[in-house]
Residue frames as a rotation matrix with the C-alpha (Angstrom) as fourth column:
MET 1
-0.562 -0.757 -0.332 -16.03
-0.073 -0.354 0.932 -11.32
-0.824 0.549 0.144 6.97
SER 2
0.450 0.758 -0.472 -17.75
-0.561 -0.171 -0.810 -10.45
-0.695 0.629 0.349 3.70
LEU 3
0.739 -0.151 0.657 -17.30
0.505 0.769 -0.391 -12.45
-0.446 0.621 0.644 0.51
GLN 4
0.848 -0.439 0.296 -15.36
-0.019 -0.584 -0.811 -9.60
0.530 0.682 -0.504 -1.01
GLN 5
0.447 -0.693 0.566 -12.97
-0.892 -0.297 0.341 -9.59
-0.069 -0.658 -0.750 1.97
GLU 6
0.498 -0.192 0.846 -12.57
-0.142 0.944 0.298 -13.36
-0.856 -0.269 0.443 1.75
VAL 7
0.847 -0.164 0.506 -11.77
0.532 0.281 -0.799 -13.22
-0.011 0.946 0.325 -2.00
LYS 8
0.723 -0.598 0.345 -9.29
-0.461 -0.790 -0.404 -10.38
0.514 0.133 -0.847 -1.32
ALA 9
0.435 -0.524 0.732 -7.62
-0.710 0.300 0.637 -12.52
-0.553 -0.797 -0.242 1.36
ILE 10
0.615 -0.157 0.773 -7.24
0.388 0.913 -0.123 -15.37
-0.686 0.376 0.623 -1.18
LEU 11
0.842 -0.318 0.435 -5.83
0.307 -0.380 -0.872 -12.96
0.443 0.869 -0.222 -3.78
GLN 12
0.639 -0.607 0.472 -3.45
-0.737 -0.659 0.151 -11.45
0.220 -0.444 -0.869 -1.20
THR 13
0.452 -0.444 0.774 -2.17
-0.307 0.737 0.602 -14.88
-0.838 -0.510 0.197 -0.15
THR 14
0.673 -0.105 0.732 -1.69
0.607 0.644 -0.465 -15.92
-0.423 0.757 0.497 -3.74
LEU 15
0.727 -0.320 0.607 -0.16
0.328 -0.615 -0.717 -12.72
0.603 0.721 -0.343 -5.09
GLN 16
0.142 -0.639 -0.756 1.73
0.982 -0.003 0.187 -11.84
-0.122 -0.769 0.628 -1.87
LEU 17
-0.541 -0.253 0.802 0.89
0.451 -0.892 0.023 -8.17
0.710 0.374 0.597 -2.44
ASP 18
-0.696 0.277 -0.662 -0.01
0.615 -0.245 -0.749 -5.93
-0.370 -0.929 0.001 0.51
GLU 19
-0.912 0.312 -0.267 -1.84
-0.386 -0.872 0.301 -3.51
-0.139 0.377 0.916 -1.86
VAL 20
-0.664 0.703 -0.256 -4.69
0.312 0.571 0.760 -6.01
0.680 0.425 -0.598 -2.26
GLU 21
-0.519 0.412 -0.749 -6.07
0.821 -0.006 -0.571 -4.73
-0.240 -0.911 -0.335 1.05
CYS 22
-0.602 0.156 -0.783 -6.82
-0.062 -0.987 -0.149 -1.39
-0.796 -0.041 0.604 -0.61
TRP 23
-0.972 0.232 0.039 -8.64
0.076 0.153 0.985 -2.81
0.223 0.961 -0.166 -3.64
ASP 24
-0.365 0.931 0.024 -12.32
-0.516 -0.181 -0.837 -2.12
-0.775 -0.318 0.546 -4.23
GLU 25
0.260 0.584 0.769 -14.84
0.290 0.712 -0.639 -3.71
-0.921 0.389 0.015 -6.60
ASP 26
0.962 0.150 -0.226 -13.64
-0.143 -0.427 -0.893 -1.53
-0.231 0.892 -0.389 -9.49
THR 27
0.115 -0.993 -0.026 -9.96
-0.696 -0.099 0.712 -2.49
-0.709 -0.063 -0.702 -9.19
GLU 28
0.679 0.025 -0.734 -8.76
-0.673 0.420 -0.608 -4.04
0.293 0.907 0.302 -12.44
ILE 29
0.477 -0.494 0.727 -7.00
-0.320 0.673 0.667 -7.37
-0.819 -0.550 0.163 -12.11
LEU 30
0.372 -0.282 0.884 -6.40
0.686 0.726 -0.057 -9.19
-0.626 0.628 0.463 -15.35
GLY 31
0.353 -0.324 0.878 -3.90
0.822 -0.341 -0.456 -7.22
0.447 0.883 0.146 -17.43
ALA 32
0.681 -0.039 0.731 -3.40
-0.240 -0.955 0.172 -4.57
0.692 -0.293 -0.660 -14.75
ILE 33
0.654 -0.453 0.606 -1.43
-0.628 0.121 0.769 -6.65
-0.421 -0.883 -0.205 -12.25
PRO 34
0.102 -0.689 -0.718 1.78
-0.905 0.236 -0.355 -8.05
0.414 0.685 -0.599 -13.67
GLU 35
-0.739 -0.421 0.526 1.91
-0.643 0.673 -0.366 -10.79
-0.200 -0.609 -0.768 -11.06
PHE 36
0.076 0.897 0.435 -1.52
-0.478 0.416 -0.774 -12.05
-0.875 -0.149 0.460 -12.13
ASP 37
-0.526 -0.349 -0.775 -0.44
-0.849 0.265 0.457 -14.69
0.046 0.899 -0.436 -14.66
SER 38
0.098 0.618 -0.780 -1.87
-0.587 0.669 0.456 -18.10
0.804 0.414 0.428 -15.66
MET 39
-0.506 -0.365 -0.781 -0.28
0.337 0.750 -0.569 -19.87
0.794 -0.551 -0.257 -12.75
VAL 40
-0.976 0.192 0.106 -1.81
-0.193 -0.518 -0.834 -17.45
-0.105 -0.834 0.542 -10.28
ILE 41
-0.238 0.943 -0.233 -5.24
-0.933 -0.156 0.324 -17.86
0.269 0.295 0.917 -11.94
VAL 42
0.018 0.196 -0.980 -5.05
-0.114 0.975 0.193 -21.64
0.993 0.108 0.040 -11.48
THR 43
-0.803 -0.386 -0.453 -3.99
0.396 0.223 -0.891 -21.21
0.445 -0.895 -0.026 -7.87
VAL 44
-0.817 0.553 0.162 -6.79
-0.564 -0.711 -0.419 -18.73
-0.116 -0.434 0.893 -7.17
LEU 45
0.022 0.851 -0.525 -9.39
-0.784 0.341 0.519 -21.04
0.621 0.400 0.674 -8.76
THR 46
-0.237 -0.164 -0.958 -8.14
0.255 0.941 -0.225 -23.99
0.938 -0.297 -0.181 -6.71
MET 47
-0.968 -0.187 -0.165 -8.24
0.212 -0.269 -0.940 -21.94
0.131 -0.945 0.300 -3.51
LEU 48
-0.535 0.843 0.061 -11.79
-0.843 -0.537 0.024 -20.77
0.053 -0.038 0.998 -4.30
GLU 49
0.060 0.513 -0.856 -12.94
-0.402 0.798 0.449 -24.30
0.914 0.317 0.254 -4.97
GLU 50
-0.464 -0.369 -0.805 -11.43
0.506 0.636 -0.583 -25.53
0.727 -0.678 -0.109 -1.72
SER 51
-1.000 0.004 0.007 -12.66
-0.008 -0.607 -0.795 -22.62
0.001 -0.795 0.607 0.39
TYR 52
-0.437 0.898 -0.046 -16.26
-0.855 -0.431 -0.288 -22.63
-0.278 -0.086 0.957 -0.83
GLY 53
-0.477 0.225 0.850 -16.76
-0.014 0.965 -0.263 -26.26
-0.879 -0.138 -0.457 -1.86
ILE 54
0.587 0.663 -0.464 -17.54
-0.417 -0.243 -0.876 -25.36
-0.694 0.708 0.133 -5.41
MET 55
-0.068 -0.551 0.832 -16.52
0.693 0.574 0.436 -26.79
-0.718 0.606 0.343 -8.77
ILE 56
0.290 0.077 -0.954 -15.46
-0.504 -0.835 -0.221 -24.28
-0.813 0.545 -0.203 -11.45
GLU 57
0.524 -0.005 0.852 -15.67
0.600 0.712 -0.365 -25.77
-0.604 0.703 0.376 -14.94
ASP 58
-0.545 -0.832 0.106 -13.27
0.618 -0.313 0.721 -24.70
-0.566 0.458 0.685 -17.72
ASP 59
-0.413 0.449 0.792 -16.12
0.768 -0.296 0.568 -23.38
0.490 0.843 -0.223 -19.87
GLU 60
0.680 0.638 -0.361 -17.12
0.731 -0.553 0.400 -20.99
0.055 -0.536 -0.842 -17.07
MET 61
0.052 -0.789 -0.612 -13.78
0.578 -0.476 0.663 -19.20
-0.815 -0.388 0.431 -17.19
SER 62
0.514 0.012 0.858 -13.37
0.768 -0.452 -0.454 -16.06
0.382 0.892 -0.242 -19.24
ALA 63
-0.604 -0.757 0.250 -11.36
0.604 -0.639 -0.477 -12.88
0.520 -0.137 0.843 -19.07
GLU 64
-0.044 0.692 0.720 -14.52
-0.240 -0.707 0.665 -11.08
0.970 -0.144 0.197 -17.83
VAL 65
0.731 0.304 -0.611 -14.48
0.440 0.474 0.762 -13.14
0.522 -0.826 0.212 -14.63
PHE 66
0.162 -0.786 -0.597 -11.03
0.951 -0.037 0.306 -11.71
-0.262 -0.617 0.742 -13.72
GLU 67
0.116 -0.078 0.990 -11.58
0.614 -0.778 -0.133 -8.22
0.781 0.623 -0.042 -15.17
THR 68
-0.130 -0.108 0.986 -12.08
-0.569 -0.806 -0.164 -6.56
0.812 -0.582 0.044 -11.76
LEU 69
-0.979 -0.169 0.118 -12.32
-0.184 0.457 -0.870 -7.57
0.093 -0.873 -0.479 -8.15
GLY 70
-0.329 0.935 0.131 -16.05
-0.711 -0.154 -0.687 -7.00
-0.622 -0.319 0.715 -8.30
SER 71
0.246 0.453 -0.857 -16.49
-0.914 0.402 -0.050 -9.31
0.322 0.796 0.513 -11.29
LEU 72
-0.590 -0.512 -0.624 -14.55
-0.224 0.847 -0.483 -12.08
0.776 -0.145 -0.614 -9.52
VAL 73
-0.923 0.277 0.267 -16.55
-0.256 0.077 -0.964 -11.63
-0.287 -0.958 0.000 -6.35
SER 74
-0.019 0.958 -0.286 -19.87
-0.938 -0.116 -0.326 -11.71
-0.346 0.262 0.901 -8.38
PHE 75
-0.020 -0.072 -0.997 -18.76
-0.623 0.781 -0.044 -14.98
0.782 0.621 -0.060 -10.07
VAL 76
-0.889 -0.359 -0.283 -17.95
-0.024 0.655 -0.755 -16.57
0.457 -0.665 -0.591 -6.73
SER 77
-0.665 0.713 0.223 -21.23
-0.550 -0.265 -0.792 -15.35
-0.505 -0.649 0.569 -5.25
GLU 78
0.176 0.743 -0.646 -23.18
-0.979 0.204 -0.032 -16.94
0.108 0.638 0.763 -8.11
LYS 79
-0.269 -0.366 -0.891 -21.26
-0.352 0.899 -0.263 -20.21
0.897 0.243 -0.370 -7.69
VAL 80
-0.991 -0.129 0.021 -21.80
-0.053 0.251 -0.966 -20.31
0.119 -0.959 -0.256 -3.91
GLY 81
-0.390 0.921 0.010 -25.50
0.519 0.211 0.828 -19.59
0.761 0.328 -0.560 -4.46
């Protein structure tokens, strides 16, 4: 399973939206998905930290990270190394 597929699975579990399966790297997330609120962001970050054994600091978070699926996957890829 690719990193993008893994991140999509986390988003699908958190958002409980079947449409996540059809998302590509250009799919807008923040501001485009009504269900994607601050509580979901915290849950997604926690799941990413637990899944990949990474620590995400507050100062690393910005709207750009959650702009698209691709930007989120790129962020996780950089953190995982």
